[in-house]
Every structure is written in C-alpha cells, then in structure tokens.
C-alpha positions as CSV (number, residue, x, y, z in Angstrom):
1,M,108.1,115.2,94.8
2,D,107.3,114.3,91.2
3,L,104.3,112.3,90.1
4,L,106.3,109.1,89.7
5,G,107.7,109.5,93.2
6,L,104.2,110.0,94.6
7,L,103.0,106.9,92.8
8,H,105.8,104.8,94.2
9,R,105.0,106.0,97.7
10,L,101.3,105.0,97.2
11,L,102.3,101.6,95.9
12,D,104.6,101.1,98.8
13,A,101.8,102.1,101.2
14,W,99.4,99.7,99.5
15,L,101.9,96.8,99.7
16,D,102.5,97.6,103.3
17,L,98.7,97.7,104.0
18,R,98.3,94.3,102.4
19,G,100.8,92.9,104.9
20,R,99.0,94.3,107.9
21,L,95.4,94.2,107.1
22,P,92.9,93.7,109.9
23,A,90.4,90.8,109.5
24,P,87.9,91.4,106.8
25,P,84.6,93.0,107.7
26,R,81.8,91.2,109.6
27,C,78.8,91.7,107.3
28,E,75.3,91.8,108.6
29,D,73.1,92.1,105.5
30,R,73.2,91.9,101.7
31,L,71.7,93.8,98.8
32,S,71.3,92.8,95.2
33,G,72.9,95.1,92.7
34,A,69.5,96.4,91.6
35,E,68.6,97.2,95.3
36,L,71.9,99.0,95.8
37,R,71.5,100.9,92.5
38,D,68.0,102.1,93.5
39,L,69.2,103.1,97.0
40,L,72.1,105.1,95.6
41,I,70.0,106.9,93.0
42,A,67.5,107.9,95.8
43,R,70.0,108.7,98.6
44,L,72.7,110.4,96.6
45,N,70.3,112.2,94.2
46,A,71.9,110.6,91.2
47,N,70.7,110.0,87.7
48,P,70.4,106.2,86.8
49,G,73.1,106.6,84.1
50,D,75.5,108.0,86.7
51,V,75.6,104.9,88.9
52,H,78.0,102.2,87.9
53,L,78.0,98.9,89.8
54,S,80.2,96.0,88.9
55,D,78.8,93.1,91.0
56,S,75.4,91.4,91.4
57,T,75.5,91.3,95.2
58,Y,76.7,93.7,97.9
59,D,77.4,92.9,101.5
60,L,76.7,95.5,104.2
61,Y,78.8,96.0,107.3
62,P,78.0,98.0,110.5
63,G,79.6,101.3,111.5
64,T,81.9,99.5,114.0
65,E,83.5,97.7,111.0
66,L,83.8,100.9,109.0
67,A,85.5,102.6,112.0
68,R,87.9,99.6,112.2
69,F,88.8,100.0,108.5
70,L,89.3,103.8,108.8
71,A,91.5,103.4,111.9
72,N,93.8,101.2,109.8
73,D,93.7,103.2,106.6
74,R,96.7,105.5,106.0
75,V,95.6,107.3,102.9
76,N,94.5,110.3,104.9
77,G,98.2,110.8,105.9
78,T,99.0,111.5,102.3
79,R,99.8,115.2,101.5
80,Y,97.1,117.0,99.4
81,V,98.7,118.3,96.1
82,P,96.3,120.3,93.8
83,E,95.9,118.6,90.4
84,V,98.3,115.8,91.4
85,F,96.8,114.2,94.5
86,D,93.5,115.9,95.4
87,C,90.0,114.9,96.2
88,D,89.5,112.4,93.4
89,N,92.8,110.7,94.1
90,F,92.0,110.4,97.8
91,A,88.6,108.9,97.0
92,R,90.1,106.4,94.6
93,A,92.8,105.5,97.0
94,V,90.4,104.9,100.0
95,A,88.0,103.0,97.8
96,G,90.9,100.8,96.6
97,A,92.2,100.2,100.2
98,E,88.6,99.2,101.2
99,A,88.5,96.8,98.3
100,V,91.7,95.1,99.3
101,W,90.5,94.9,103.0
102,Q,87.1,93.5,102.2
103,G,88.4,91.2,99.4
104,Q,90.3,88.9,101.8
105,P,89.1,85.3,101.7
106,D,86.1,84.8,103.9
107,P,83.7,81.8,103.3
108,S,80.7,83.8,104.7
109,R,81.0,86.5,102.0
110,R,79.2,86.3,98.7
111,G,79.7,89.7,97.2
112,S,81.5,93.0,97.2
113,T,80.7,95.6,99.8
114,A,78.5,98.7,99.5
115,F,81.4,101.1,99.8
116,G,82.5,103.1,96.8
117,E,83.4,106.3,95.2
118,V,81.0,109.3,94.6
119,W,81.7,112.5,92.8
120,G,79.1,115.1,93.3
121,E,78.0,118.7,93.5
122,W,78.4,119.9,97.0
123,P,75.9,122.6,98.1
124,G,77.5,125.9,98.2
125,M,81.0,124.5,97.5
126,G,80.9,123.0,94.0
127,P,82.2,119.6,92.9
128,H,83.9,117.2,95.3
129,A,84.9,113.5,95.3
130,L,84.3,111.4,98.3
131,C,83.4,107.8,99.3
132,F,80.1,106.4,100.3
133,W,79.1,103.6,102.7
134,V,75.7,102.0,103.2
135,E,74.7,101.2,106.8
136,P,72.9,97.9,107.1
137,E,70.3,98.6,109.8
138,T,68.8,101.7,108.3
139,R,70.1,101.2,104.7
140,Q,71.2,104.8,104.7
141,A,74.0,106.0,102.5
142,W,76.7,108.0,104.4
143,L,79.5,110.0,103.0
144,V,83.1,109.3,104.0
145,E,85.6,112.2,103.5
146,P,88.7,110.3,102.4
147,Q,91.1,113.2,103.3
148,N,90.3,113.0,107.1
149,D,88.0,109.9,107.6
150,A,85.0,111.9,108.7
151,V,81.7,110.1,108.2
152,F,78.5,112.1,107.8
153,P,75.0,112.1,106.3
154,V,74.4,113.1,102.8
155,P,73.7,116.9,103.0
156,E,70.5,118.4,101.7
157,G,71.0,119.5,98.1
158,F,73.9,117.1,97.3
159,R,73.8,115.7,93.8
160,A,76.0,112.8,92.7
161,Y,77.1,112.8,89.1
162,L,79.4,109.7,89.3
163,V,78.9,106.7,91.6
164,V,81.2,103.7,91.3
165,C,81.0,100.5,93.4
C-alpha cells in the first residue's frame, strides 16, 4: 500500500471513529498549564524547552476512563510500516483520536486533557515515541504504548526530548 492509500485508510478510520465515539471522559481533577508543565518536566525527565502545552487548563480522568478510550481506539490495529507508519505515527494517531474523543461537548469540562505525545530516549533501546496520561489521584504520569495500548510507569532512566499536549 502506498502512502496515499495509507492516509486514506487512516482518514476513513478517523471518520468512522467520530461516528461511534463513546461518551467523553468523566474528569475528576484539573491542573493549570503551569502545574502540568512542571509535573511533566519532573516525571518524564524533560528539559523545560522540550515541553509544549497549548492550553491553560488540563482535566484529569481516571484509569477506568483511559481503559474505556483504549478499548474503543482502533489505531493499534494499523500495520507497522518502518519509516511510513512507525512509532511516531502511532503516537500522533492515538493522541489525535484521544483529542477527538475528549473534545466532544460536555458542559462540565473546562480544558483539554492531560494526555499527549512524548518522544524520548528509552533506556537500553534508544529513541521511541509514545503517549502519556496523567492519573488524577496520584498525579503520576504514565506511558501508553500506542501500538498495543499497554499502560505502564515511566521507566528509570527514561528521558523525554519532546512532549506535546
């Protein structure tokens, strides 16, 4: 499949997702952009200039809501193609799908969500692109592997060099 064909497949999947989205997340807490920035710098071992936030407020949702989103996400069913659709493309696609899901109208919501993209140096493996999610109760950042929906703690020695939310 050529690149244009792959892009058409992704657009079709995104349009299909919009038509069958589950209800938006039930958020439990909120962080200011400054609070989220400080948290991501500390938890993802990032330099301040490597964290790029676009909103002033970020809502936090519990793991049950993350699991509900991931259960409905179909990006991980996309075939890995080196240099065409690899880790960075998976991370962007899942972050985009989450943005569509959380962006549905909800009068209780005031901001974006603390879910985004992180590119970093993986201990013993080299560079990798993933997603991150901030859990509201502990305010811990977790990594989400967009290729298989695994959620796990930030490993010792991980260093982020690009964080976007």
